[in-house]
C-alpha positions as CSV (number, residue, x, y, z in Angstrom):
1,M,150.3,140.1,-161.0
2,A,150.8,136.5,-159.8
3,L,152.9,134.4,-162.1
4,D,152.6,130.6,-162.4
5,R,156.2,130.1,-163.4
6,I,159.5,131.9,-164.4
7,R,161.7,130.8,-167.3
8,R,165.3,132.0,-167.2
9,V,167.2,132.4,-170.4
10,G,170.9,133.3,-171.0
11,S,170.8,135.5,-174.1
12,V,168.5,137.8,-176.1
13,R,168.5,135.3,-179.0
14,E,167.4,132.5,-176.6
15,M,164.7,134.8,-175.1
16,E,163.3,135.5,-178.6
17,S,163.4,131.9,-179.6
18,V,161.6,130.8,-176.4
19,T,159.1,133.6,-176.9
20,D,158.3,132.4,-180.4
21,D,157.9,128.8,-179.0
22,F,155.4,130.1,-176.4
23,V,153.5,132.2,-179.0
24,T,153.2,129.1,-181.2
25,M,151.7,127.2,-178.2
26,G,149.0,129.8,-177.9
27,Y,150.4,132.3,-175.4
28,E,150.1,136.0,-175.8
29,V,152.7,138.6,-174.9
30,I,151.3,140.9,-172.1
31,S,154.4,143.1,-171.7
32,R,157.9,143.3,-173.0
33,G,160.9,144.9,-171.2
34,E,164.6,145.0,-171.8
35,S,165.3,141.9,-169.7
36,S,161.9,140.3,-169.3
37,I,158.8,139.3,-171.2
38,R,155.4,138.5,-169.5
39,M,153.1,136.1,-171.3
40,R,149.7,134.5,-170.7
41,Q,148.0,131.5,-172.1
42,H,144.4,131.9,-173.0
43,G,142.1,129.4,-171.4
44,G,139.5,129.5,-174.1
45,W,135.9,130.6,-173.4
46,G,134.9,127.6,-171.3
47,S,133.4,124.3,-172.2
48,L,129.9,123.7,-173.3
49,G,129.2,121.5,-170.3
50,G,130.6,124.2,-168.0
51,H,128.3,126.8,-169.6
52,L,125.3,124.5,-169.2
53,I,126.0,123.9,-165.5
54,V,126.6,127.6,-164.8
55,G,123.5,128.5,-166.8
56,L,121.3,126.0,-164.9
57,L,122.6,127.2,-161.6
58,T,122.6,130.9,-162.1
59,V,120.0,131.8,-164.8
60,W,117.3,132.3,-162.1
61,W,119.2,135.0,-160.3
62,S,121.5,136.6,-162.9
63,F,119.6,136.2,-166.2
64,G,122.7,134.8,-167.9
65,I,125.3,137.1,-166.4
66,G,126.8,134.1,-164.6
67,N,127.7,132.6,-168.0
68,V,129.4,135.8,-169.1
69,V,131.4,135.9,-165.9
70,Y,132.4,132.2,-166.4
71,A,133.5,132.8,-170.0
72,V,135.6,135.8,-169.0
73,Y,137.1,133.9,-166.1
74,K,138.1,131.0,-168.3
75,R,139.5,133.3,-170.9
76,Y,141.8,135.2,-168.6
77,S,142.8,132.6,-166.0
78,G,145.3,130.8,-168.2
79,E,148.9,130.1,-167.1
80,K,151.2,133.1,-166.8
81,V,154.9,132.9,-167.6
82,L,157.8,135.4,-167.1
83,L,160.8,135.0,-169.3
84,K,163.7,136.6,-167.6
85,L,167.1,137.4,-169.2
86,E,170.0,136.5,-166.8
87,V,173.3,137.5,-168.3
88,L,176.0,135.4,-166.7
89,D,179.3,137.1,-165.7
90,K,181.9,135.5,-168.0
91,E,184.9,136.6,-166.0
92,A,183.9,134.6,-162.9
């Protein structure tokens, strides 16, 4: 899975706080591990203008399936973020 960006955090508390911030902004947690959390932002279902254009261009060949593909693409093509816990060595 290609990620758009990586956010590094220094503690579990900070990771949970940042996760809460991203969820508040509309992101959804895809997977959660011991030292990382993957999230994705939903892109919505597409704009009305976009659906009209796709409908006008593809309705003759696909009977509206082009609009369904456009909606699914817009929904799942949002930004992806990886929160990564990096514990710093305190003795160094």
